[in-house]
C-alpha positions as CSV (number, residue, x, y, z in Angstrom):
1,M,48.6,179.3,-68.7
2,T,50.0,176.3,-66.9
3,Y,51.2,173.4,-69.0
4,C,50.7,169.8,-67.8
5,P,52.6,167.3,-69.9
6,R,50.2,164.4,-69.1
7,K,47.1,166.3,-70.2
8,D,48.0,169.1,-72.6
9,S,48.9,169.0,-76.2
10,A,52.2,169.9,-77.9
11,A,50.6,173.1,-79.0
12,S,49.8,174.0,-75.4
13,Y,53.4,173.3,-74.5
14,D,54.6,175.6,-77.3
15,A,52.3,178.4,-76.1
16,A,53.4,178.0,-72.5
17,I,57.1,178.2,-73.6
18,D,56.4,181.3,-75.8
19,A,54.6,183.0,-72.9
20,M,57.5,182.2,-70.5
21,R,60.0,183.6,-73.0
22,E,58.0,186.8,-73.4
23,R,58.0,187.3,-69.6
24,H,61.7,186.5,-69.5
25,D,62.4,189.1,-72.1
26,A,60.3,191.7,-70.3
27,I,62.2,191.1,-67.1
28,M,65.6,191.4,-68.8
29,A,64.4,194.6,-70.5
30,A,63.5,196.0,-67.1
31,G,67.1,195.8,-66.0
32,A,67.8,192.2,-64.8
33,K,71.4,191.1,-65.2
34,R,70.7,187.3,-64.9
35,I,67.8,185.0,-64.6
36,E,68.3,181.4,-63.2
37,Y,65.6,178.8,-63.4
38,I,66.2,176.1,-60.7
39,G,63.3,173.6,-60.4
40,D,60.4,175.5,-58.9
41,A,62.5,178.6,-58.3
42,V,63.3,181.6,-60.5
43,L,66.2,183.7,-59.3
44,I,66.7,187.2,-60.8
45,E,69.8,189.4,-60.3
46,G,68.9,193.0,-60.4
47,D,67.2,196.0,-58.6
48,C,63.8,194.9,-57.4
49,L,62.4,198.4,-57.8
50,E,63.1,198.1,-61.5
51,I,62.0,194.5,-61.9
52,L,58.9,194.2,-59.8
53,P,56.7,196.0,-62.4
54,A,57.7,193.4,-65.0
55,L,56.6,190.5,-62.9
56,G,53.2,189.0,-62.9
57,R,51.2,188.7,-59.6
58,V,52.3,186.2,-56.9
59,D,50.5,184.6,-54.1
60,H,52.5,186.0,-51.2
61,L,55.5,188.3,-50.6
62,I,58.0,187.8,-47.7
63,A,61.0,190.1,-47.5
64,D,63.7,191.5,-45.3
65,P,64.2,195.0,-46.7
66,P,67.2,197.1,-45.7
67,Y,67.2,198.3,-42.2
68,E,66.0,201.8,-41.2
69,D,68.4,204.7,-41.5
70,E,68.4,205.1,-37.7
71,L,70.4,201.8,-37.4
72,H,72.9,202.9,-40.0
73,E,73.5,206.1,-38.0
74,A,73.8,204.2,-34.8
75,I,76.3,201.8,-36.3
76,G,78.4,204.8,-37.3
77,R,78.5,206.0,-33.7
78,I,79.8,202.8,-32.2
79,R,83.3,203.3,-30.9
80,R,85.9,201.2,-29.2
81,N,87.3,202.2,-25.8
82,D,90.1,204.0,-27.7
83,G,87.6,206.1,-29.7
84,Q,88.0,204.3,-33.0
85,Q,84.9,203.5,-35.1
86,M,84.2,199.8,-34.8
87,I,82.1,199.3,-38.0
88,Q,82.3,201.4,-41.1
89,S,78.9,200.4,-42.6
90,L,76.5,197.6,-43.1
91,G,77.2,197.4,-46.8
92,F,73.8,198.7,-48.0
93,D,71.7,201.8,-47.8
94,G,68.9,202.5,-45.4
95,V,65.3,202.0,-46.4
96,N,63.7,205.3,-45.4
97,A,63.9,207.0,-48.7
98,S,62.4,204.1,-50.7
99,R,60.0,202.7,-48.1
100,S,56.8,204.1,-49.7
101,K,57.8,202.8,-53.2
102,I,58.7,199.3,-51.8
103,A,55.4,199.1,-50.0
104,A,53.3,200.2,-53.0
105,M,55.1,197.8,-55.4
106,S,54.8,194.9,-52.9
107,V,51.1,195.4,-52.6
108,A,50.6,195.8,-56.3
109,V,52.3,192.5,-57.2
110,C,50.8,190.4,-54.4
111,S,47.5,188.7,-54.0
112,G,47.9,187.5,-50.4
113,W,50.2,188.3,-47.5
114,V,52.8,190.9,-47.5
115,I,55.3,190.2,-44.7
116,L,58.2,192.5,-44.1
117,F,60.9,192.3,-41.4
118,T,61.8,195.6,-39.7
119,L,63.3,197.1,-36.6
120,A,60.8,198.2,-34.0
121,E,61.5,201.8,-35.1
122,G,60.1,201.0,-38.5
123,V,56.8,199.3,-37.6
124,R,54.7,202.5,-37.7
125,E,56.2,203.7,-41.0
126,W,55.6,200.3,-42.7
127,R,52.1,200.1,-41.4
128,D,51.2,203.6,-42.7
129,N,52.8,203.0,-46.1
130,L,51.2,199.6,-46.6
131,Q,47.8,201.1,-45.7
132,A,48.4,203.9,-48.1
133,A,48.9,201.3,-50.8
134,E,45.5,199.9,-49.8
135,A,46.6,196.7,-48.1
136,K,44.8,195.7,-44.9
137,F,47.4,195.9,-42.1
138,D,47.0,192.9,-39.9
139,T,49.5,192.8,-37.0
140,T,53.1,193.0,-35.9
141,C,54.8,189.7,-35.1
142,F,58.1,189.0,-33.3
143,W,61.1,186.8,-33.9
144,V,62.6,186.2,-30.5
145,K,66.4,185.5,-30.5
146,P,67.5,183.5,-27.4
147,D,71.2,183.8,-28.5
148,S,71.2,187.4,-29.7
149,A,74.7,188.9,-29.6
150,P,75.5,191.7,-27.1
151,R,76.0,195.2,-28.3
152,F,79.5,195.8,-29.7
153,N,80.3,198.4,-27.0
154,G,78.4,196.7,-24.2
155,Q,76.5,199.9,-23.6
156,G,72.9,198.6,-23.2
157,P,70.9,195.4,-23.7
158,A,71.2,193.3,-26.8
159,R,68.3,193.3,-29.4
160,G,66.6,190.1,-28.3
161,A,63.8,190.3,-30.8
162,E,63.0,191.5,-34.3
163,C,59.7,192.6,-35.7
164,F,57.9,191.7,-38.9
165,V,54.7,193.4,-40.1
166,T,51.9,191.5,-41.8
167,A,49.4,193.0,-44.2
168,W,46.8,191.4,-46.5
169,A,46.9,192.5,-50.1
170,G,44.2,190.2,-51.4
171,T,40.4,190.0,-51.3
172,G,38.2,187.8,-49.1
173,Y,39.4,186.0,-46.0
174,R,43.0,186.0,-45.0
175,S,44.7,182.6,-45.2
176,W,46.2,181.4,-41.9
177,N,47.1,177.8,-41.0
178,A,48.0,178.1,-37.4
179,G,44.7,178.6,-35.6
180,G,45.1,180.5,-32.3
181,K,48.9,180.6,-32.4
182,R,50.5,183.7,-31.1
183,G,52.7,185.8,-33.5
184,V,55.9,185.0,-31.6
185,Y,58.5,182.9,-33.3
186,T,61.5,181.7,-31.3
187,H,64.6,180.7,-33.2
188,C,68.3,181.0,-32.5
189,V,70.3,183.4,-34.7
190,N,73.2,181.0,-34.9
191,G,71.5,177.7,-35.2
192,S,72.4,174.9,-37.6
193,S,70.0,176.1,-40.2
194,R,71.8,179.4,-40.7
195,H,74.3,179.6,-43.6
196,G,76.0,182.8,-42.3
197,A,76.8,184.3,-45.7
198,H,74.7,187.5,-45.3
199,P,74.9,190.0,-42.3
200,T,71.1,190.0,-41.8
201,E,70.4,186.4,-42.8
202,K,67.4,184.7,-41.2
203,P,67.5,181.0,-40.0
204,V,65.9,178.5,-42.5
205,S,63.9,177.1,-39.5
206,L,62.3,180.5,-38.9
207,M,61.3,181.0,-42.6
208,R,59.9,177.4,-42.7
209,E,57.7,178.2,-39.8
210,L,56.5,181.4,-41.3
211,L,55.8,179.8,-44.7
212,G,53.9,177.0,-43.0
213,D,51.7,179.4,-41.1
214,F,50.9,181.9,-43.8
215,T,51.1,180.0,-47.1
216,N,50.0,176.8,-48.8
217,Q,51.8,174.2,-50.8
218,G,51.9,175.0,-54.5
219,Q,51.7,178.7,-54.1
220,T,54.3,181.2,-55.3
221,I,56.4,183.1,-52.8
222,L,58.2,186.3,-53.8
223,D,61.3,187.7,-52.0
224,P,62.4,190.9,-53.6
225,F,65.4,191.2,-51.2
226,M,66.6,187.6,-51.5
227,G,70.0,188.0,-50.0
228,S,71.7,184.6,-49.8
229,G,68.4,182.8,-50.6
230,T,67.1,181.6,-47.2
231,T,63.4,182.1,-48.1
232,G,63.9,180.2,-51.3
233,V,65.4,177.3,-49.5
234,A,62.5,177.1,-47.0
235,A,60.0,177.5,-49.8
236,L,61.3,174.6,-51.8
237,Q,61.6,172.4,-48.7
238,L,57.8,173.0,-48.1
239,G,56.6,172.5,-51.7
240,R,56.1,176.2,-52.5
241,R,57.3,177.9,-55.7
242,F,59.7,180.8,-55.3
243,I,60.8,183.9,-57.1
244,G,63.7,185.8,-55.6
245,I,65.4,189.1,-56.6
246,E,68.8,190.2,-55.4
247,L,70.9,193.2,-56.4
248,D,74.3,192.1,-55.1
249,P,76.0,189.6,-57.6
250,G,78.0,187.9,-54.8
251,Y,74.9,187.1,-52.7
252,F,73.0,186.2,-55.9
253,D,75.6,183.5,-56.6
254,I,75.4,182.2,-53.1
255,A,71.6,182.1,-53.3
256,C,71.7,180.1,-56.6
257,K,74.0,177.6,-55.0
258,R,71.8,177.2,-51.9
259,V,68.6,177.0,-53.9
260,R,70.1,174.5,-56.3
261,E,71.2,172.3,-53.4
262,A,67.7,172.6,-51.7
263,W,66.0,171.6,-55.0
264,K,68.0,168.3,-55.0
265,Q,66.8,167.4,-51.5
266,P,63.5,165.5,-50.6
267,R,60.6,167.8,-49.8
268,L,59.5,168.0,-46.2
269,F,55.8,167.3,-46.8
270,D,53.7,164.2,-47.5
271,E,50.5,165.1,-49.2
272,P,50.1,168.5,-50.9
273,K,47.2,170.7,-49.8
274,P,45.0,171.9,-52.6
275,A,45.9,175.5,-53.4
276,K,44.9,177.8,-56.2
277,P,48.0,179.8,-57.3
278,V,47.1,183.2,-58.8
279,N,47.2,183.7,-62.5
280,G,49.9,185.6,-64.2
281,N,53.0,184.7,-62.3
282,L,56.4,184.0,-63.8
283,F,55.9,180.2,-63.8
284,D,52.8,180.1,-66.0
285,G,53.6,183.0,-68.3
286,G,50.2,184.6,-67.9
287,A,49.5,188.3,-68.3
288,A,50.0,190.4,-65.2
């Protein structure tokens, strides 16, 4: 249930709080280390593969899962001119072994768009796994990076773009607010909206554009690989509600700080669009 202090009784308030507490306890029992409530955002520290089954359904899921194993292997092969390895690791495991589980859980918890960033090498695998989870694969879009960095060893062109796959996990017509717009999003990697705390952090401006095109005000957005909280910042700026999950405690602390600062700022919209959030998410305490 959703409680409105202007319309509902004290009994309704008590019931809403009890339902929220029950969901909170279920998430902690699933393995969460911390849960932070910040305005219209709920941030959870823990492993998303453990926590996702304890969440209720959300409207949309947007995430940047770990890169494919192929990139990790390529990183390990990068050498300086003297033969020394330039980068030891990216600091997280590749996604290949857990891809099917991530896809299935993402579709199960979502009632709208599932949007996942990936390297070009991972598009087919994500498509196949999302379809196996009974989502309707839509298309592959592109984030074009005009200022992408050159390769460390200079042996080949820089990666000037990154892909993200889109699939519809809901019923009925797919929501889309951008008319005939192409699925090409051009944003600098190192623009003013980038915080720079996470190695694969996306610009806030990019995430704002995606949320504006694919989602509506008042809906709940889930990011199970929250990192330093960029999607949460963009969601609050546009009047969306946000649930983020992050395994690394250091990045979780950074995300809490950024989301808390974003919540204090004025929203970037005027009149909210009517939206019907799904029942059963973490904000209303309903059953999954």
